[in-house]
C-alpha positions as CSV (number, residue, x, y, z in Angstrom):
1,M,85.2,28.6,54.4
2,R,86.0,29.6,51.4
3,L,82.7,31.4,50.8
4,A,83.2,32.9,54.1
5,N,86.7,34.0,53.3
6,L,85.3,36.5,51.0
7,E,88.8,37.5,50.0
8,D,87.3,37.8,46.2
9,I,84.1,39.4,46.9
10,S,85.4,42.6,48.9
11,T,83.2,44.9,47.3
12,Q,79.4,44.6,46.0
13,D,80.5,45.0,42.3
14,A,83.0,42.1,42.6
15,F,79.9,39.9,44.6
16,V,77.9,40.5,41.6
17,K,80.7,40.0,39.0
18,K,81.8,36.7,40.9
19,Y,78.1,35.3,41.5
20,P,76.1,36.8,38.4
21,D,73.1,33.9,38.3
22,D,73.3,33.5,42.3
23,V,72.5,36.9,43.0
24,T,69.9,37.6,40.0
25,D,67.9,34.5,41.2
26,L,68.1,35.8,44.7
27,V,67.6,39.4,43.8
28,A,64.0,38.1,41.9
29,Y,63.2,36.1,45.2
30,W,64.4,38.6,47.8
31,Q,61.0,40.4,49.5
32,R,61.9,44.4,48.9
33,S,60.4,46.3,45.9
34,N,63.7,48.0,45.3
35,A,66.3,46.1,43.5
36,D,69.1,48.0,45.0
37,D,67.8,47.6,48.6
38,K,67.5,44.1,48.0
39,L,71.0,43.6,46.3
40,D,72.5,45.6,49.5
41,E,70.4,43.3,52.0
42,I,72.2,40.1,50.3
43,Y,75.6,41.7,49.9
44,N,75.2,42.8,53.7
45,L,73.8,39.1,54.5
46,V,76.6,37.1,52.8
47,C,79.3,39.7,54.1
48,R,77.9,38.7,58.1
49,Y,77.8,35.2,57.6
50,G,81.5,35.5,56.0
51,K,82.8,37.6,59.1
52,S,80.7,35.1,61.7
53,V,82.1,32.1,60.2
54,M,85.8,33.2,60.2
55,D,85.5,34.4,63.7
56,A,84.0,31.0,65.1
57,A,87.1,29.6,63.1
58,T,89.6,31.7,65.0
59,R,88.1,31.3,68.2
60,M,88.1,27.4,67.6
61,R,91.7,27.3,66.4
62,N,92.8,29.3,69.6
63,K,90.9,26.9,71.3
64,F,91.9,23.7,70.0
65,D,95.3,24.1,68.6
66,D,97.9,22.5,70.7
67,L,101.5,23.0,69.9
68,S,102.7,19.8,71.3
69,L,100.4,17.8,68.8
70,P,100.3,17.6,65.0
71,I,97.5,18.4,63.2
72,N,95.5,16.0,61.4
73,K,95.1,17.7,57.9
74,N,91.5,16.3,57.1
75,S,90.2,18.3,60.3
76,L,88.8,21.3,60.5
77,L,92.0,22.7,62.1
78,G,93.9,21.4,59.5
79,V,91.8,23.0,56.6
80,I,92.1,26.1,59.0
81,S,95.7,26.2,59.5
82,E,96.8,24.9,56.0
83,R,94.2,27.6,54.4
84,Q,93.1,24.5,52.1
85,Y,89.3,26.8,51.5
86,K,91.5,29.4,49.7
87,K,91.6,27.0,47.0
88,S,89.3,25.9,44.6
89,P,87.4,22.3,44.4
90,I,89.0,22.2,41.6
91,I,92.7,22.6,42.4
92,N,92.1,20.4,45.5
93,R,91.0,17.4,43.4
94,V,93.9,18.1,40.8
95,E,96.0,18.1,43.9
96,E,94.4,15.0,44.9
97,I,94.6,12.7,42.1
98,D,98.5,13.9,41.4
99,A,99.3,12.7,45.1
100,F,97.7,9.6,44.8
101,L,99.3,9.1,41.0
102,R,102.7,9.8,42.4
103,E,102.4,7.3,45.2
104,T,100.6,4.5,43.4
105,I,102.5,4.7,39.9
106,P,106.6,4.0,40.9
107,T,105.1,1.1,43.2
108,M,103.0,-0.1,40.6
109,F,106.2,-0.8,38.0
110,Q,109.2,-1.2,40.1
111,R,109.3,-4.7,39.0
112,E,108.1,-4.2,35.3
113,K,107.8,-1.5,33.1
114,P,104.4,-0.5,30.9
115,T,105.0,-2.3,27.8
116,G,103.5,0.8,26.1
117,E,101.3,3.9,26.5
118,N,98.3,1.9,26.3
119,D,99.5,-0.7,29.0
120,L,100.3,2.6,31.0
121,N,97.1,4.2,30.8
122,D,95.3,0.7,31.4
123,K,97.1,0.4,34.6
124,I,96.7,4.1,35.6
125,E,92.8,3.6,34.8
126,A,92.7,0.6,37.0
127,I,94.2,2.4,40.2
128,L,91.8,5.4,39.5
129,K,88.6,3.1,39.8
130,G,88.8,3.8,43.7
131,Q,89.6,7.6,42.8
132,G,85.8,7.7,40.7
133,S,84.5,6.8,37.4
134,F,86.9,8.0,34.7
135,T,86.1,7.6,30.8
136,R,89.0,6.9,28.3
137,E,89.8,8.6,25.6
138,H,86.6,10.9,25.9
139,P,85.5,13.8,25.6
140,A,87.3,14.7,22.3
141,L,87.9,18.3,22.4
142,Q,88.7,20.4,19.2
143,F,91.7,23.0,19.0
144,W,91.6,24.4,15.6
145,R,92.1,21.8,13.0
146,T,93.1,19.2,15.6
147,E,91.2,17.0,18.2
148,Y,92.4,16.1,21.4
149,K,91.4,13.1,23.5
150,P,92.4,13.0,27.1
151,D,93.9,9.6,28.0
152,L,91.4,9.9,31.1
153,A,88.8,12.2,32.3
154,Q,86.2,13.0,34.9
155,D,84.0,16.4,35.1
156,G,86.3,18.4,33.1
157,L,89.4,17.0,34.8
158,L,91.5,15.7,32.1
159,I,94.3,13.3,32.1
160,E,97.0,12.8,29.6
161,S,99.9,10.0,30.8
162,K,103.2,8.9,29.3
């Protein structure tokens, strides 16, 4: 849905700028002699794909959206209705972790406050185990003369808690 949206690639130049490595690989593989013709075909194929996916999603929404029933936000209809496909996967993951922590942290400390930052981070690490593998105080990031170590990290997602 995100690629089919084509919002960021409304021109061939924008398409090449957004996906330079993919376009280069495809042009090398495509079976035409002229690079411009290859690029035209690839871009037109992506545009046709995007239009057909968006048309199909619109038809599905029109057919199955019942205004008398709530929409399951995890269903395809929910993704379409809430425009979740417009967000990057990184933003979706950040929002998912944020919502999870906002729900679990108050419950975890409703009777006893953390004894310090290390205790807080130990407990946050424990509840995040169900959300995937997080590392602690790694990777170290260099900012000019200082080094920053996030409390928790996973695939480029850095979490700092206080």
